[in-house]
N, C-alpha and C positions, 0 to 999 in steps of 0.2 A: 513978245515980235508973233508978231503975223507969219506966217509960212503956209506953202501950199503942197497938198502929198500928192508925190507924183506917181509912189508902188506902198502896198500895204501889203501885209503879212501879220497869223497873228502873233508875231513876237517881235515884230520890226521892220520896220516906212522908210521911205527912201521923201525928204522934203526938200520942195524950192525955197530960200527965201536972201533975202540981200545978203546979212552974215551971217553965212552959216554958222555952229560953234566948232572947237576945237574938237579932236579925234580925244577920248577918255571924258569928256566932261558930260557931266548929267546935266538930266529937265526933266521941267513935267510939263508933259502934251496933254492942253487942255483943249477936245473937241466935245463939246455937246455942252453935258452935264455929268459927264466920265474925265479924270484926269489919271493919268497912269506916266511911273519915274522909267526912262532911257535916258543910256549911253551915248552918248556920240562912237560911232565906230571911227565913217569915214568922213574926207571932204572934198568934194572936187569943185572948183570956182562956185556959184551959188547953190549948190545939193550937199547935201549930206546924210549920208546913212545910220539912220538913229535902231539903238536895241534892246528890246526890256526883257526884263525877269517873266515879267507877267506878262497872259496874253489878252491883245487889245479887241476889245467887244467891238469888233468891227461892226456892227450894226448903224451905235453911234459914230460910229467915224463917216461913216455912209452921210450919214443924219447933219452933219456939220459940214455938208457939201465941198471938201474936203480941204476947207481953213482954220484947221488950228492953231492954236498960239504956246506958244513959247516962254515957257520960259526957266532960266538956270536954276539947279535943284541941288540939296546937298548930296554929298555922295549916301548911298544909303549903306549899311550896316553888314560887313559878310558876315556869312553868315556861318558858321561851325560845322564843319567836313570832318566826321571820325574815320579816321582809315583802317584799313585792319589789318593785324598784326603780322607781320612773317614767320611764319616756321621757327624760325634762327627765336624769336623776341614771343613767341609763344613756350619753348622747350623752356627757356631764360626763366618766366615765372614762374613755371611749373616745379623746377629746381630751389626755387625761390621758398613757394610755400611748403615745397616738401621738409627742405632745412629748417621750416620756422614750426613746423608741425614733428618733426624728430624735437628740437628742443626743447616743443612745450611737454611733451610727452617724455624726456628723461627729466626734465622740473618737476614731472610733476611725480612720476617714479623715485626722483629724490626728496622730495618731498617728504614721500608717503616713507620711505625706509629712513627719516633723518624723526619719523613721527611715532614708526614702530620701535625703534631703539630707544626711542627716549624714553617711552611706554615702560618697556624691558630696562631698563636701569633703575627706572623708580620704584616697580615693586621690587628687583632685585635689593634693593638700598632701602627698602622701608621698612623691611620684616626687620635688620638690628637693627636701624634706631630708632620704631616702638621696641622692642627691649629694651635697648640705653636710655629711653624714656622711662620707661615704667621703672627700672629698675632706680633711675634716681631721682623719681617723684614716691619709692615708698622711704628716704632718706628723711 
C-alpha cells in the first residue's frame, strides 16, 4: 500500500495514506532497497505514526522520495529481558545455597564416620574370627 512520508526520525515516522493501519498493527516499510518492521502507534484520519525497534536508514528514506510502501508484517518475537533480583530474593537464594552446602557437609561427614566405624568393626572382629577359623581348620 503506497504512502507518503510526512515526518521521519531514526526510530519513527508519520505517514499519510488512504487507509492507515490500526494502532498495534505491525507493518513492514519498504523504502528503496531496504525494509524495516515497525508498529503503528497512533492513527488520526489518513495519518498514522509508526515506531520501530531498529533505526531507519534516513539516506534510503530520502532516496525513496517520500513514497514508501507498507505491508502487514507478523508481530516480532518478544525479547527476553532478565530482571535484576531484589535483595530479599538474593538473600533467599543465598540461604538455600547455604542450607544445601550444610547438608552436603553433614552427609560427607556421616559417610566418612560410617566408613571409619565399619573399618574398625572389621578389624576388631577379624582377629577372633581368624582364631576360630584356624582352630576349626586343624581338626
